[in-house]
C-alpha positions as CSV (number, residue, x, y, z in Angstrom):
1,X,229.8,94.2,129.3
2,X,228.0,97.0,132.1
3,X,226.8,100.0,130.8
4,X,227.4,103.3,131.8
5,X,225.9,106.6,130.8
6,X,227.6,109.7,132.0
7,X,224.6,113.2,132.3
8,X,227.3,116.5,132.2
9,X,226.8,119.1,130.5
10,X,231.1,120.1,130.2
11,X,232.1,118.0,127.5
12,X,235.7,117.5,128.8
13,X,233.9,115.9,132.1
14,X,231.8,112.9,129.8
15,X,235.5,112.4,127.8
16,X,237.8,111.9,131.6
17,X,235.2,109.9,133.1
18,X,234.6,107.9,129.5
19,X,237.9,107.0,129.6
20,X,238.4,106.3,132.6
21,X,235.6,103.8,132.4
22,X,236.5,102.6,128.9
23,X,239.7,101.7,130.2
24,X,238.4,98.6,132.8
25,X,235.9,97.8,130.8
26,X,232.0,99.3,130.6
27,X,230.5,100.6,127.8
28,X,229.3,103.8,127.7
29,X,227.1,106.7,126.1
30,X,226.8,110.4,127.0
31,X,224.0,113.2,127.2
32,X,224.6,117.1,128.0
33,X,222.1,117.4,130.4
34,X,218.9,116.2,132.9
35,X,216.1,115.8,129.3
36,X,218.8,113.9,126.9
37,X,219.8,112.0,129.9
38,X,216.5,110.5,130.3
39,X,215.8,110.5,126.0
40,X,218.7,108.4,125.9
41,X,218.1,106.1,129.3
42,X,214.6,105.7,128.0
43,X,215.3,104.7,124.6
44,X,218.0,102.1,125.6
45,X,218.7,102.0,130.2
46,X,222.0,100.7,131.5
47,X,223.3,99.1,134.5
48,X,224.6,102.6,136.2
49,X,223.5,106.6,135.3
50,X,226.5,108.9,136.4
51,X,224.6,112.3,137.0
52,X,225.6,115.7,137.1
53,X,223.6,118.2,139.4
54,X,224.1,121.5,138.2
55,X,223.3,121.7,134.6
56,X,221.1,123.9,132.3
57,X,218.0,123.1,130.6
58,X,217.2,120.5,133.1
59,X,219.4,119.9,135.7
60,X,220.4,116.4,137.3
61,X,217.9,116.7,140.6
62,X,214.8,117.0,137.7
63,X,216.2,114.1,135.6
64,X,217.0,112.0,138.9
65,X,213.5,112.5,140.3
66,X,211.9,111.3,136.4
67,X,214.2,108.1,136.5
68,X,213.0,107.5,139.7
69,X,209.1,107.7,138.8
70,X,209.9,105.7,135.6
71,X,212.8,103.5,136.2
72,X,212.3,102.9,140.3
73,X,216.1,100.6,140.4
74,X,218.0,103.0,138.1
75,X,221.3,103.1,139.4
76,X,222.3,106.3,139.6
77,X,225.4,107.9,142.0
78,X,225.6,112.1,141.7
79,X,228.5,114.1,140.7
80,X,228.0,118.5,141.0
81,X,231.3,121.2,141.9
82,X,228.7,123.2,143.9
83,X,228.1,122.8,147.1
84,X,224.7,125.3,147.9
85,X,221.9,123.0,147.6
86,X,218.2,123.4,149.0
87,X,217.0,125.0,152.4
88,X,220.7,124.9,153.1
89,X,221.2,121.9,152.5
90,X,224.1,120.3,150.5
91,X,223.5,119.4,147.1
92,X,224.7,116.0,147.3
93,X,222.3,115.8,150.8
94,X,219.6,117.0,148.4
95,X,220.3,113.6,146.0
96,X,221.0,111.2,148.7
97,X,217.2,112.5,149.7
98,X,215.8,111.6,146.0
99,X,216.8,108.8,146.6
100,X,221.3,108.5,145.4
101,X,222.8,106.0,147.7
102,X,226.6,107.4,146.3
103,X,227.5,110.6,145.5
104,X,230.7,112.5,144.6
105,X,231.9,115.4,144.8
106,X,234.1,117.4,141.3
107,X,237.4,117.4,141.4
108,X,237.4,114.0,142.6
109,X,240.0,111.7,141.9
110,X,239.8,109.0,139.0
111,X,239.9,105.8,141.6
112,X,237.4,107.1,143.0
113,X,235.3,107.1,140.7
114,X,235.6,103.7,139.9
115,X,235.6,102.5,143.6
116,X,232.2,104.7,143.5
117,X,231.2,102.7,140.1
118,X,232.4,99.2,140.9
119,X,230.1,99.5,144.7
120,X,227.5,100.5,142.6
121,X,227.3,97.9,139.8
122,X,227.6,95.4,142.9
123,X,225.0,96.0,144.6
């Protein structure tokens, strides 16, 4: 069974994503911020990480950079509800510059989420 780690500071978002992914057969883990997500990944790597960008304590940018340093092959999909990024760049463009191949702008349709997860799992 393929596994996904959802890293998002909003419990209701994590639950919504968990329900959708478990509904199609994925095993799901959760973390409430980047630090907790990294700790969880280090303890038990998963097939894919869904990483929110705008979170307190340790944001998604920091977590993605740390994940890439320690686990260069880790698969990550970045997601955010924000748009203002660094130096005038869109937040998701910055995530792509950090090596994230797929992104999701919140709010997103669950079908778009499932399609992105399936596509990332097969590449």
